[in-house]
KEGUDO-116370 format. One line per 3 residues: number of its first residue (from 0); for each residue x, y, z of N, C-alpha, C, O. Coordinates in pm, whole numbers, always signed. Layout:
// residues N
NUM	X,Y,Z,X,Y,Z,X,Y,Z,X,Y,Z ~ ...
//
This chain:
// residues 140
0	-11923,+3382,+7755,-11980,+3299,+7649,-12115,+3362,+7606,-12192,+3411,+7688 ~ -12138,+3358,+7476,-12262,+3412,+7417,-12371,+3308,+7423,-12347,+3189,+7404 ~ -12497,+3357,+7450,-12615,+3274,+7451,-12724,+3347,+7373,-12729,+3470,+7368
3	-12809,+3270,+7313,-12936,+3323,+7260,-13034,+3308,+7371,-13019,+3220,+7456 ~ -13137,+3394,+7375,-13239,+3391,+7480,-13377,+3421,+7423,-13393,+3506,+7335 ~ -13473,+3350,+7472,-13613,+3384,+7441,-13692,+3377,+7572,-13638,+3337,+7675
6	-13816,+3415,+7567,-13896,+3423,+7688,-13997,+3308,+7686,-14041,+3264,+7580 ~ -14031,+3261,+7804,-14124,+3149,+7821,-14253,+3177,+7746,-14274,+3286,+7693 ~ -14335,+3078,+7742,-14458,+3091,+7661,-14581,+3037,+7739,-14570,+2946,+7821
9	-14695,+3097,+7710,-14824,+3043,+7767,-14858,+2910,+7704,-14932,+2832,+7762 ~ -14805,+2883,+7584,-14832,+2763,+7508,-14742,+2651,+7566,-14627,+2635,+7525 ~ -14797,+2576,+7660,-14717,+2473,+7726,-14778,+2334,+7707,-14899,+2319,+7688
12	-14696,+2236,+7712,-14736,+2094,+7712,-14793,+2069,+7850,-14719,+2084,+7948 ~ -14919,+2030,+7865,-14981,+2011,+7997,-14951,+1879,+8062,-15008,+1849,+8167 ~ -14864,+1798,+8004,-14831,+1664,+8057,-14786,+1677,+8206,-14721,+1773,+8246
15	-14825,+1577,+8281,-14786,+1573,+8423,-14637,+1536,+8433,-14579,+1481,+8340 ~ -14580,+1569,+8547,-14444,+1534,+8573,-14348,+1637,+8515,-14391,+1744,+8471 ~ -14220,+1605,+8513,-14116,+1697,+8467,-14087,+1669,+8318,-14077,+1555,+8273
18	-14076,+1781,+8245,-14028,+1771,+8101,-13918,+1867,+8084,-13911,+1968,+8154 ~ -13828,+1838,+7988,-13726,+1939,+7950,-13796,+2064,+7901,-13900,+2054,+7836 ~ -13743,+2181,+7931,-13801,+2305,+7893,-13834,+2310,+7744,-13938,+2363,+7705
21	-13747,+2255,+7661,-13768,+2260,+7514,-13894,+2177,+7473,-13948,+2195,+7364 ~ -13938,+2085,+7563,-14057,+2012,+7532,-14178,+2071,+7606,-14292,+2060,+7559 ~ -14154,+2133,+7722,-14268,+2195,+7795,-14325,+2311,+7721,-14448,+2322,+7709
24	-14241,+2401,+7669,-14287,+2518,+7596,-14306,+2479,+7452,-14219,+2416,+7391 ~ -14420,+2515,+7397,-14453,+2466,+7264,-14473,+2574,+7159,-14526,+2543,+7053 ~ -14435,+2696,+7182,-14464,+2803,+7085,-14374,+2789,+6962,-14257,+2751,+6972
27	-14431,+2819,+6851,-14354,+2811,+6726,-14235,+2910,+6726,-14127,+2879,+6675 ~ -14256,+3025,+6782,-14150,+3126,+6792,-14028,+3072,+6869,-13914,+3089,+6827 ~ -14056,+3008,+6980,-13947,+2949,+7059,-13878,+2842,+6983,-13755,+2832,+6986
30	-13954,+2760,+6914,-13890,+2653,+6833,-13794,+2710,+6728,-13689,+2652,+6699 ~ -13831,+2827,+6671,-13743,+2891,+6573,-13610,+2945,+6640,-13501,+2938,+6583 ~ -13628,+2997,+6761,-13509,+3039,+6836,-13415,+2921,+6866,-13293,+2927,+6849
33	-13481,+2813,+6911,-13403,+2693,+6942,-13331,+2643,+6810,-13214,+2606,+6814 ~ -13401,+2644,+6699,-13338,+2603,+6572,-13221,+2699,+6534,-13118,+2654,+6484 ~ -13237,+2826,+6558,-13129,+2922,+6532,-13007,+2884,+6617,-12895,+2883,+6568
36	-13031,+2853,+6744,-12922,+2810,+6827,-12852,+2685,+6779,-12729,+2677,+6779 ~ -12930,+2589,+6737,-12870,+2465,+6684,-12796,+2492,+6552,-12690,+2435,+6529 ~ -12851,+2579,+6466,-12785,+2607,+6342,-12655,+2685,+6359,-12566,+2675,+6274
39	-12643,+2760,+6464,-12526,+2845,+6482,-12435,+2791,+6595,-12332,+2852,+6623 ~ -12470,+2684,+6658,-12395,+2627,+6775,-12385,+2729,+6891,-12283,+2733,+6960 ~ -12486,+2807,+6909,-12494,+2899,+7021,-12599,+2848,+7114,-12714,+2828,+7073
42	-12564,+2825,+7240,-12664,+2768,+7333,-12781,+2867,+7355,-12767,+2989,+7340 ~ -12895,+2809,+7392,-13020,+2888,+7408,-13065,+2880,+7554,-13064,+2774,+7616 ~ -13103,+2996,+7607,-13167,+3000,+7737,-13307,+3050,+7722,-13340,+3123,+7628
45	-13393,+3011,+7817,-13533,+3058,+7823,-13551,+3137,+7956,-13520,+3089,+8065 ~ -13600,+3255,+7939,-13629,+3337,+8059,-13771,+3309,+8106,-13867,+3334,+8033 ~ -13783,+3259,+8225,-13915,+3220,+8286,-13947,+3310,+8400,-13862,+3337,+8484
48	-14073,+3357,+8405,-14119,+3433,+8522,-14127,+3352,+8652,-14138,+3406,+8762 ~ -14121,+3221,+8635,-14132,+3128,+8749,-13993,+3083,+8794,-13967,+3072,+8914 ~ -13905,+3055,+8698,-13779,+2990,+8730,-13649,+3073,+8705,-13539,+3030,+8739
51	-13665,+3189,+8647,-13548,+3265,+8608,-13501,+3208,+8474,-13581,+3194,+8381 ~ -13373,+3175,+8462,-13318,+3121,+8339,-13325,+2970,+8340,-13297,+2905,+8441 ~ -13363,+2915,+8227,-13368,+2772,+8204,-13283,+2733,+8083,-13285,+2800,+7980
54	-13207,+2624,+8098,-13145,+2563,+7979,-13252,+2483,+7911,-13356,+2455,+7970 ~ -13229,+2446,+7786,-13326,+2369,+7709,-13354,+2237,+7774,-13468,+2190,+7767 ~ -13257,+2176,+7837,-13277,+2046,+7902,-13319,+2054,+8047,-13333,+1950,+8112
57	-13339,+2172,+8099,-13384,+2190,+8242,-13520,+2128,+8254,-13608,+2161,+8175 ~ -13541,+2038,+8349,-13670,+1972,+8364,-13761,+2054,+8457,-13723,+2091,+8568 ~ -13878,+2080,+8407,-13973,+2163,+8480,-14115,+2104,+8475,-14152,+2039,+8377
60	-14192,+2127,+8581,-14332,+2086,+8583,-14416,+2193,+8512,-14372,+2305,+8487 ~ -14535,+2152,+8482,-14631,+2250,+8424,-14658,+2360,+8528,-14670,+2332,+8647 ~ -14667,+2482,+8484,-14703,+2593,+8569,-14779,+2695,+8494,-14776,+2696,+8371
63	-14848,+2783,+8563,-14922,+2895,+8501,-14894,+3016,+8585,-14962,+3041,+8685 ~ -14793,+3092,+8545,-14754,+3209,+8622,-14695,+3313,+8530,-14599,+3288,+8457 ~ -14753,+3428,+8536,-14700,+3545,+8459,-14623,+3634,+8552,-14672,+3662,+8662
66	-14506,+3679,+8514,-14424,+3765,+8593,-14496,+3900,+8618,-14561,+3953,+8528 ~ -14485,+3951,+8737,-14541,+4083,+8769,-14429,+4182,+8793,-14316,+4143,+8822 ~ -14460,+4309,+8783,-14356,+4413,+8804,-14301,+4405,+8948,-14184,+4437,+8971
69	-14383,+4362,+9044,-14331,+4353,+9182,-14231,+4241,+9201,-14152,+4245,+9295 ~ -14233,+4141,+9112,-14135,+4030,+9129,-14002,+4060,+9058,-13905,+3987,+9077 ~ -13997,+4165,+8977,-13876,+4190,+8897,-13751,+4210,+8982,-13650,+4147,+8951
72	-13749,+4290,+9086,-13621,+4307,+9163,-13564,+4179,+9220,-13444,+4154,+9212 ~ -13651,+4095,+9280,-13606,+3965,+9337,-13556,+3873,+9222,-13447,+3816,+9230 ~ -13636,+3861,+9117,-13601,+3773,+9009,-13475,+3817,+8936,-13399,+3734,+8887
75	-13454,+3950,+8928,-13335,+4003,+8862,-13209,+3957,+8932,-13110,+3926,+8867 ~ -13213,+3952,+9065,-13098,+3902,+9138,-13073,+3754,+9109,-12959,+3712,+9091 ~ -13179,+3679,+9104,-13171,+3537,+9071,-13111,+3519,+8927,-13020,+3439,+8906
78	-13164,+3594,+8834,-13117,+3586,+8695,-12967,+3628,+8688,-12889,+3562,+8619 ~ -12929,+3734,+8755,-12785,+3775,+8758,-12701,+3663,+8809,-12597,+3633,+8750 ~ -12743,+3600,+8919,-12662,+3483,+8974,-12654,+3372,+8873,-12548,+3314,+8853
81	-12766,+3339,+8806,-12765,+3235,+8708,-12676,+3267,+8588,-12605,+3179,+8538 ~ -12680,+3390,+8541,-12591,+3434,+8435,-12442,+3414,+8473,-12362,+3368,+8393 ~ -12410,+3450,+8599,-12270,+3435,+8646,-12236,+3289,+8658,-12124,+3251,+8622
84	-12324,+3206,+8707,-12296,+3061,+8720,-12273,+2997,+8583,-12193,+2904,+8573 ~ -12341,+3045,+8478,-12326,+2990,+8347,-12211,+3052,+8268,-12181,+3006,+8158 ~ -12148,+3155,+8321,-12042,+3220,+8250,-12085,+3302,+8128,-12010,+3319,+8032
87	-12208,+3352,+8136,-12261,+3428,+8023,-12195,+3567,+8018,-12187,+3638,+8118 ~ -12148,+3605,+7896,-12089,+3740,+7877,-12177,+3821,+7779,-12169,+3944,+7777 ~ -12259,+3752,+7700,-12341,+3824,+7598,-12470,+3747,+7576,-12472,+3624,+7567
90	-12578,+3823,+7568,-12711,+3770,+7535,-12760,+3832,+7409,-12757,+3955,+7394 ~ -12806,+3747,+7314,-12876,+3791,+7198,-13023,+3745,+7219,-13055,+3627,+7210 ~ -13110,+3846,+7247,-13246,+3811,+7291,-13345,+3821,+7174,-13347,+3919,+7099
93	-13423,+3720,+7164,-13531,+3710,+7066,-13664,+3714,+7145,-13697,+3617,+7214 ~ -13738,+3823,+7135,-13858,+3836,+7209,-13975,+3859,+7113,-13973,+3947,+7027 ~ -14078,+3773,+7130,-14190,+3767,+7034,-14267,+3893,+7030,-14309,+3935,+6922
96	-14290,+3957,+7142,-14384,+4070,+7146,-14311,+4198,+7198,-14210,+4189,+7268 ~ -14365,+4314,+7162,-14307,+4443,+7203,-14331,+4464,+7350,-14421,+4405,+7409 ~ -14248,+4551,+7408,-14259,+4592,+7544,-14396,+4649,+7583,-14443,+4630,+7695
99	-14459,+4718,+7488,-14588,+4783,+7520,-14708,+4690,+7515,-14819,+4732,+7546 ~ -14687,+4565,+7476,-14797,+4468,+7477,-14825,+4432,+7626,-14732,+4401,+7700 ~ -14949,+4437,+7669,-14983,+4409,+7808,-14922,+4276,+7855,-14934,+4172,+7790
102	-14855,+4287,+7970,-14792,+4168,+8034,-14648,+4144,+8001,-14583,+4061,+8064 ~ -14596,+4217,+7899,-14458,+4193,+7856,-14353,+4282,+7917,-14236,+4245,+7921 ~ -14392,+4398,+7965,-14297,+4494,+8028,-14216,+4430,+8140,-14095,+4452,+8143
105	-14274,+4354,+8231,-14195,+4295,+8337,-14079,+4203,+8286,-13972,+4199,+8345 ~ -14105,+4130,+8175,-14002,+4045,+8121,-13885,+4123,+8064,-13768,+4087,+8083 ~ -13919,+4233,+7992,-13810,+4321,+7944,-13734,+4378,+8060,-13611,+4379,+8056
108	-13799,+4426,+8163,-13738,+4482,+8281,-13649,+4381,+8350,-13537,+4413,+8389 ~ -13701,+4260,+8366,-13621,+4152,+8433,-13495,+4125,+8351,-13386,+4117,+8407 ~ -13507,+4111,+8222,-13392,+4081,+8138,-13290,+4196,+8147,-13170,+4172,+8164
111	-13336,+4319,+8136,-13244,+4432,+8136,-13176,+4450,+8271,-13056,+4476,+8275 ~ -13251,+4438,+8383,-13191,+4453,+8516,-13100,+4336,+8545,-12990,+4357,+8595 ~ -13142,+4214,+8516,-13060,+4098,+8544,-12928,+4104,+8472,-12824,+4077,+8532
114	-12929,+4139,+8342,-12805,+4148,+8267,-12717,+4262,+8313,-12594,+4250,+8313 ~ -12781,+4376,+8354,-12703,+4489,+8407,-12631,+4446,+8539,-12512,+4473,+8558 ~ -12704,+4382,+8628,-12645,+4338,+8756,-12528,+4242,+8734,-12431,+4242,+8811
117	-12538,+4161,+8627,-12435,+4060,+8600,-12327,+4113,+8506,-12231,+4043,+8473 ~ -12344,+4234,+8464,-12244,+4295,+8368,-12238,+4214,+8238,-12130,+4183,+8188 ~ -12353,+4180,+8186,-12362,+4102,+8064,-12415,+4190,+7952,-12515,+4260,+7970
120	-12351,+4187,+7837,-12398,+4262,+7719,-12532,+4204,+7671,-12546,+4082,+7656 ~ -12626,+4290,+7650,-12759,+4248,+7601,-12789,+4314,+7469,-12781,+4436,+7459 ~ -12824,+4235,+7367,-12859,+4282,+7234,-12997,+4224,+7198,-13019,+4103,+7211
123	-13086,+4307,+7155,-13216,+4258,+7104,-13203,+4226,+6956,-13158,+4309,+6877 ~ -13241,+4105,+6919,-13235,+4063,+6778,-13367,+4099,+6712,-13470,+4109,+6779 ~ -13362,+4117,+6585,-13484,+4143,+6507,-13567,+4014,+6497,-13517,+3909,+6457
126	-13694,+4024,+6535,-13780,+3906,+6524,-13785,+3856,+6380,-13790,+3736,+6355 ~ -13783,+3948,+6288,-13797,+3915,+6145,-13683,+3822,+6099,-13697,+3749,+6001 ~ -13569,+3824,+6172,-13457,+3743,+6130,-13489,+3593,+6150,-13419,+3508,+6096
129	-13592,+3563,+6226,-13628,+3423,+6246,-13731,+3375,+6146,-13764,+3256,+6145 ~ -13781,+3461,+6065,-13885,+3422,+5968,-13824,+3326,+5865,-13711,+3346,+5820 ~ -13898,+3223,+5829,-13848,+3130,+5728,-13820,+3206,+5597,-13895,+3294,+5554
132	-13712,+3168,+5539,-13679,+3228,+5410,-13697,+3122,+5299,-13656,+3007,+5314 ~ -13757,+3162,+5193,-13788,+3071,+5084,-13706,+3108,+4960,-13698,+3224,+4921 ~ -13647,+3008,+4901,-13572,+3035,+4778,-13673,+3057,+4664,-13775,+2988,+4655
135	-13643,+3151,+4583,-13730,+3180,+4464,-13651,+3144,+4342,-13529,+3163,+4335 ~ -13725,+3091,+4246,-13663,+3054,+4120,-13737,+3132,+4008,-13858,+3152,+4012 ~ -13661,+3174,+3914,-13720,+3246,+3803,-13773,+3146,+3701,-13700,+3059,+3654
138	-13901,+3160,+3667,-13960,+3070,+3568,-13929,+3117,+3426,-13931,+3237,+3397 ~ -13900,+3025,+3341,-13869,+3061,+3198,-13975,+3004,+3109,-13968,+3023,+2987
//
């Protein structure tokens, strides 16, 4: 089964208790990925440095943790198991920042290693494809 995927965000709802992931993470980019999933009827997963893969309705507490390169091998095994449990065969990944932006390399490595271990096809989508499109009308 195909899934869309995006990466967790520093922009989080600080409310106490458990919130669905789609409410905990508040980035505009993530909301556009979620909207793409809803528009295309393709489920969306969120890759978290703390939890591995999350469904949009997965309830999580507030946390502040950035994935490190040392955590990638362990987390990749977790992500591979989660992909298998969900029956994922293909990932279309929407990632807000490039690999060379400080702090983002471990997330790319985790996604690539986890999908390789699970034998899941991984495709990176163009960020620009999420930009709002505006209809233009010719004035007469």
